[in-house]
C-alpha positions in Angstrom: 171.1 -52.4 -64.2 170.4 -50.3 -66.8 170.7 -51.3 -70.6 173.9 -49.4 -72.3 173.1 -47.9 -75.2 174.8 -48.2 -79.0 174.4 -46.1 -82.0 172.7 -49.0 -83.6 170.0 -49.6 -80.7 166.3 -49.3 -82.0 165.6 -47.5 -78.7 167.4 -44.1 -80.0 167.0 -44.5 -84.0 166.4 -41.4 -85.4 168.9 -39.5 -83.0 171.9 -38.6 -83.4 174.7 -40.6 -83.3 177.0 -38.7 -81.2 174.7 -38.0 -78.5 173.9 -41.5 -78.0 177.7 -42.0 -77.6 177.5 -39.1 -75.0 175.0 -40.6 -73.3 176.4 -43.5 -73.0 179.6 -42.6 -71.9 177.8 -40.7 -69.2 175.8 -43.7 -68.3 179.2 -45.9 -67.8 181.2 -42.7 -66.3 178.1 -42.7 -63.4 178.6 -46.4 -62.7 182.5 -46.4 -62.8 181.9 -43.5 -60.0 179.4 -45.2 -58.2 181.7 -48.0 -57.7 184.5 -45.9 -56.7 182.7 -43.9 -54.4 180.8 -46.9 -52.4 185.0 -48.3 -52.5 186.5 -45.0 -50.8 183.7 -44.7 -48.0 184.4 -48.4 -47.5 188.0 -48.3 -46.9 187.5 -45.1 -44.7 184.8 -46.3 -42.6 186.5 -49.6 -41.8 189.9 -48.1 -41.2 188.1 -46.2 -38.7 186.6 -49.0 -36.9 189.5 -51.0 -37.0 190.8 -48.7 -35.5 188.3 -48.0 -32.9 188.5 -51.5 -32.0 192.0 -51.6 -31.6 191.2 -48.7 -28.4 189.6 -51.2 -26.9 191.8 -54.3 -27.7 188.1 -56.4 -29.6 188.8 -56.9 -32.8 185.2 -57.8 -34.3 185.5 -55.2 -37.0 186.2 -58.6 -39.0 182.3 -58.9 -39.3 181.4 -55.4 -40.9 184.6 -56.1 -43.0 183.3 -59.3 -44.5 179.8 -58.5 -45.1 179.7 -55.3 -46.7 183.1 -56.4 -48.5 180.6 -58.9 -49.8 178.3 -56.4 -51.0 181.3 -54.1 -52.2 182.5 -57.4 -54.3 178.7 -57.6 -55.7 178.3 -54.0 -56.5 182.0 -54.4 -58.6 180.9 -57.2 -60.5 177.8 -55.6 -61.8 179.8 -52.6 -62.6 182.3 -54.5 -64.7 179.6 -56.1 -66.2 177.9 -52.9 -67.1 181.3 -51.3 -68.7 182.3 -54.7 -70.5 179.1 -56.4 -70.9 178.7 -55.3 -74.8 181.8 -56.4 -75.8 181.6 -60.3 -73.8 178.0 -60.3 -75.3 179.5 -60.1 -78.5 182.5 -62.0 -78.0 180.2 -64.8 -76.5 177.8 -64.9 -79.5 180.9 -64.4 -82.3 182.3 -67.7 -80.8 179.1 -69.8 -80.5 178.4 -68.8 -84.4 181.8 -70.0 -84.9 181.3 -73.3 -83.0 177.4 -73.7 -84.5 178.8 -73.0 -88.1 182.2 -75.7 -87.5 179.5 -78.0 -86.5 177.0 -77.6 -89.5 180.0 -77.8 -91.9 180.4 -81.1 -90.5 
């Protein structure tokens, strides 16, 4: 998973903040579009397999559905982590710092 850039990131120090935001937005949209494309192909192919197996009255489609569904779920979690990760990390850091400060004050 690639690193989401933030305007304060040292890797882009000295560059235009608007350009850095544009680059981060592009990466995030690319990740979301990649997942949505994967989801559309998953639905179309598995629907086709279901219809095909129905013609032969043999419902074996659960096997590719579950296997590919697991891969799609992992792709979805990775995309969610990429889109929500920086805020989640900041939230967890703030919560942990508050807990440590509270423990130190006792």
